[in-house]
N, C-alpha and C positions, 0 to 999 in steps of 0.2 A: 815238510815244506818250511822254507825259511821265514823269518819275520818280515812283515810288510814294511817297505821303506817309506819314510815320510820326507816330504819335500822340505829342504832346508830353507828357513826364512832368510830374506835379504833385507838389509837396512841401508838407508831409512825406508821404513814400510809405510806407503801412503794408504790412508783410509779415506775413501771418497763417498760423499753423499751429495748428489746434485752437483752444484758448482763449487762446493766447499771441500777442502782437503785438510786432514789432520795427519801429521807424520809421527811415527813411532821410531825412536832411535835406541840402539843397544849401546850401553856403556859398560866396558870391562875395567874394573878396578881391582887392586890387590885384595881389597876386602870382599870382593865378589862382583857378580854381574847384576845390573839393574837396567830398567827400561824407562826412557823419558818420552812423554807425550808433549809435542810442541804444536801450538796453533796461534793464529793472529786474529784479534778482534779490534776493530777501529784503529788499526795500525799499531797496536801494542802486542808484543810477543809474550805468550804465556807458556809456562813449562810446569809439568806435573810428573813426578817420578813414581815408579812402581817396581816392586821386587820381582813380579812375575810378568811374563809376556802376555798371558791371558788377561790379567787385570788391565794392563796397559792398552791392549787392543779393545777391550770392552769400553774403557773410558774414551778412547779415541772415537769409537763408533758413536757413542752417545753424544759427544761434543760435536762431531760432524753433523749429526742429525739435527741437533739444536740450532746450529748455525745455518743449516739449510732451510729450516722452518722459519728462521728469523725471530725465534723466541726472545722476548724482552730480557729474560734472565741471561741469555747468552751474550747480550750486548755489553753488559757491565760498563755503562757509560760513566765517565768521570769528568770533572772539571768543566771546561767551556762547552763540550758536546752535550753534557747532561743539562746545562742551563738552556741550551737551544731547544732540546727535546721538551723540557718542562714548559717553556714559553709556547712552543707550538701546540702542545697538548692543551694548555690553558686557553689558547686562542680558539681551539675547536670545541671547547666545552659548550654544551647546549645543542650542538649539531649532531652528536652521536656518530661521529666519523673518526675512524682511527687515523693516526698521523700518516701511516704509509699510504692509506687510501687517498687522503687529501693530497699527498705529494704526487701520486700517480695521476689524479685528475688534473692537477696543476700542470704537470708535464704535458699531458695530452692536449689541454687547452692552448698552451703556448705553442705547441707544434702546429695546431690547426690555424692559429692566428699568425703564424710565421714571425713570432717574436713581438707581436702587438700587445698593447696594454689590456690586461684583464679587467681593469676598472672601466676602461672605455667600452669594452664589450658588455659588461654588466649594466652600464648606463644606457647603452643602446637597447638592451633587452628590456630594461625597466620602462624605457620610453615607449617601446612597441608592445609590451605585454602588461602595461599597468592595469590596476584594478578598475580604472574608470573606462577602459575600452571594452567594447563588445566584440567577442571573437566571431569572425565571419570569414567564410571561405571566399576566394575570388569569384568562383562560379555563382554562389548565392548572392554576393554583392552586385554582380553584373545583372543577374536576373531581376533583383529587386529594383535596381535603378531603372531598367528598361520598363518594368511594369509600372513604376511610378510615372515615368514620362508618358506612357500610353494612357494612363488614367487621367493625366492632365491634358489629354487631347493633342499630343505632339503629332506632327505630320508623319505620314507613312514613309516618306523619303528619309526624314530624319531618323525615324525608328529603324529603318532598314540599314542606314549607315552605322548606327550604334550597334546593331546586332552583328554586322560584319566585322567592324573594327574591334569592339570589345569582346566579340566571340573569339577572335584570334588571341586576345589577352587571356581569356578564360581557358582556352585549350592549352596555352603555353604554361600557365601557372595553376596547377591543380593542388593548391595548398591554401593555407590561411592567409588572409590579406596582410595581417601585421607581421608576417614572416618575410615579406618582400624587402629588398634593399635596392639602393640606386644602381648597384652593379647588375642586379637581375634585369632591371629595365633597360640599362645600357646595352646589355647583350641581346635582349629581345629586339630592340630597334635595329641593332646592327645586323641581326640575322634576317630582318625583313627585306633589306636591300631594295628600298623603294626610291622612286624619283622624288625630287624635292617637294613637289606639291602633295603627293600621296603621303610622304613622310610627315609633313606638317599637318595633314588631315588626321593621321593616326595620333600624332602628338596632341592635337587639340581634343580629340575624343578621350584619350587617356587622362589628360589633365582635368577634364570635366568629370570623369569618373572618380578620380582620387579626391577632388574637391567635394564631391557628393559624399564619399566615404568619410571624409573628415567631419562634415556637418552632421553625420549620423552616428558619430562616435565609434567608427570602425577603424579609424586611423588617427594617430595623434596629430594635432593641428601643426606641430612643429615639423612634421615629416615632410620631406620633399623628395619623393621617389624618382622624380624626373630631373634631378639636379645635374646628372651627367648626360642628359639627352638635349641636344641643342636644336633649335629651329634652323632649318636650312634655307638658304637664299634661293628663291625661285627665279628661274630665268624668264625674262620678259619675252612672251611669244607674240609676234605680230598678228593682228587681226586680219584674217583672210575672208574674202567674200566671193561669191559666184557672180559672174556677169549675167545679164538677162539671157544671152545666147547659151551660156553654159547651163543655166537652170532649165531652159526650154529643152535642151538635149537630154538632160538628166531625167526629166519627167517623161519624155518620149520613150526613153529606154527602160523605164521602170514598169513592173507589172501593175495591173489594175488595182490590186489590193494594197500596193505600196504607195501609189500616187497621192491619195488623200493625206497620208502621213507626211510625205515630202512637202506637200502644199501647206499643211498646218505649220511645219517648221519654217518654211520659206516666206509665207505670206501672213502668218500670225505670230511667229517668233516663239512657238512652244518648244520647250526643251525635250530632248529625246525621252527622258523618264516620264515627263508629263504626257507625251503622246502615247507611250506604252500603257498608261493608266486611264487614258481618256475613253469615255463611252459616248455612243451616238446621242444619248440623252443630254450630255453636256453640250453638244453642238446644237440641239434642237430646242433646248429649254428656253433660251432667250433669243428670239428672232433677231438676227443681225449680229450676234455675239457668240463667242465660245466662252463658256464658263469653266474656269479652272478652280475647282474646289480646294479647300485647305488640305484635304486628304490626298490631293494629287500634286500640289505645288511643292517645289523645293523649299520655299521659305515658310511653308505652312500658313500662307496668307491667301485668301480667296481673291481672285481677280477676274475681270471681264476683258476680253480682247475682241476688237471689232473684226467682223468678217468682211474683208475686201471683196469687191465685185468679182474679181477673178477667182478668189478662193471659194466663193459661193458656187461657181461653176464646177470646180474640181470636186467639191463635196457633193454636189447634186448628182454627179455621174459615178460616185463611188459605190461599190457593192456593199450591201448592208446585210450580210448573212449572219452576223454575230452582234451581240450587244456592245462589244468593244470595237473601237476603230481599227486597232491591230489585234487580230485574234490569235496570233501565233506567239512563240517565245521571244524573249529578248535577244538571244544569240541569232535567231533566224532573222530578226528585224535588221540587225547590223550586217548580217551576211547578205541580205537582199539589197541593202544600200550599196555594198561593195560591188555586187554583180551589176547593178544599174550603172554605177559610175564607170566600171570597166567597159560595159557595152557602149556607153556614151563617149568612151576614150577620154575620160576626165581623171585627173589625179584628185583623190579625195582630200578635202580640206577640213580640218578638225573644227566642229561646231559652226561650219560655214553657213548652214541654213539659218540658224538663229542670228548669227552675226550679220548676214545679208539683210534679214528683215529689219533689224534695228537700224542699220546704216541707211537703207533705202527709205524707211519710215521717217527717220529724222530729216532726211533730205526732202521728203514729200510735205510734211506738215510743219517743220521747224518749231516743234514744241517738245523740249526735252522732258518736261515733267509728265506730259501725257504719254510719251513713248516709254518712259520709265515705269509708269503704272501698267501699261499694256505688257511690257516685257518682264515685269517683276524684278527690276533692278533699281538701283539708286541713281538719281541724276548725276552724282559724282562719277560713277562708273561709266555712264554714257559719255560725259564730257571727256573723260580720260582716254577712252578707247575708240569712240565711234564718230566723232565729229569730222566732217569734211571728207569722209571716205567715198561718198557718192554725191552726185549732182541731182537737182530736181528733174532734169531730163532722164537721167539714169533711173530715177524712181518711177517715172511714168512708164518707162519700158518694163521695169520689173513687175509692177502691179497690173500690167496689161498682158502678162503671160497667161494664156488660157488654152483649154483643150480645143482641138480642131473641131469645128462644127457645133460648138456648144452655144452659139448665140441663139439658137432656137429654143433653148431650155430656160435660160434666165436672161432677161433683158440686160444689156450691158450699158453702163453709164460711162465707161472709160473706153472710148473708141480710138484714141490716139495711140499710134505706135504699138499696135497689137503685135505680140510675138506669139505665133500659134505653134502648137505641138501636134504631131501626128499621134493618134491613139493606136 
C-alpha cells in the first residue's frame, strides 16, 4: 500500500475560538520558510514569527483562546485606554464588581430606561426604598387600613365602598406598595373605563389610601402616585321626580313585598342602600319615626325620619315574614323595581323616589334645615337641586297616596286629594 496523503495547508490559515480569529501566514524567503501569526488587540496589529508551522498554529490557538476568554493579559492595554481602565477599576473598588460586569449592568439599565438618567433612577429608588420606610404589600396595606376604619366604627356603607374600590387596587397590584409608580396608577385608572362620577369616587378612595400609607411610613411623604390621574368633570344630571299619579301607578303594579320599600323611598326619602339594610325593628323602635342607624346610613350618621300618615298605612299592610324589610338580594331588589315600572308603563328615573320625597317635603313644610336632617343631606345641596320643583298642592297629593281600603286600618289625618292605589 502507498503512503497516506496529507491535506496540503492553505494560507492564510484562520484559527478561530468563539468570535475571535487569529491568522497564520506562510512566508517563503531565500533563507528559508517561516510562519507568521497575526492578530489584533484593541485595534493594534500584532505579529509573531515561528520557524515551524506546528509552533505557529499552537501559538495562534492559545492566543485565540485568550482573546475569546477576555483574559486581562490578552488585552495589553496601553496609553489612554489603560488610563480609562485604571480609573474604572478604582471607581469600583469596595464593590467587588469586575469592570466588565459593571459595564454589562450599566448597558442593561440604560436599555431598560430607554436612555434615561441612572442617577434619576437611583434617586427614585432611594426615595421609595429608604431605610425609614416600612416595606408593605399593597394587599396588606389595604387590609390594615380597612381594619383600622372598622375599629373606628366607620359606617358599613363606607367600609363596603372601600372594600370594593381598594379591593380592585389590591387585585391589580400584587406587589410591594413602594414599588408603585405614577405610570402604574395611570394605566390602572385608564383600564377601569369608568364614567366620570365613578372615576372620581375611585380616585377619592385611592387618594385616601395613599395618604393613610404615607402617615404610617409605608410610602414617602414626597410621593404622589396619582400625579398622572386627573379628576374628571361630572356632567350635571337634572333632578327628576315622579308625579303623584305615576307613583300611585308604580305602587299598584308592585308586588306586596316591594311596596313598603317603594313607600319608604318615596315618603321617607330613604336611599336604596339604606332600605336594603333596614330592619322592621328600625321602623317600630320609635313610634312615628324610622330610625336610620349609623351602621345603615351612607354618611355613618344616625338620623330619624318622620313617618307620614300615608307611609304608616303602607307599612301597616306590609308582610313581615323576615326581620329585614327587604329579605331578598340587592340584584333582586332592583330587578323587582324594573318589573314594577314596566308593568306601570313608566320609564324609570334614577333616584327619583328619594328626589321626589325631598322635593315634595320641601314644598310641604318649607323648612330646608328640617328636610336636610330627615334626608341626610346638607341644606346647600337641597337649595342647589330641589327648590321649587313642586308646589304645596303637589305635596298634598303626594303624601295622600295610600293603599285602597286602608282607611279602616290607620285613621287618616290627610283626607284632601287622596290618590288611591289598587292592591
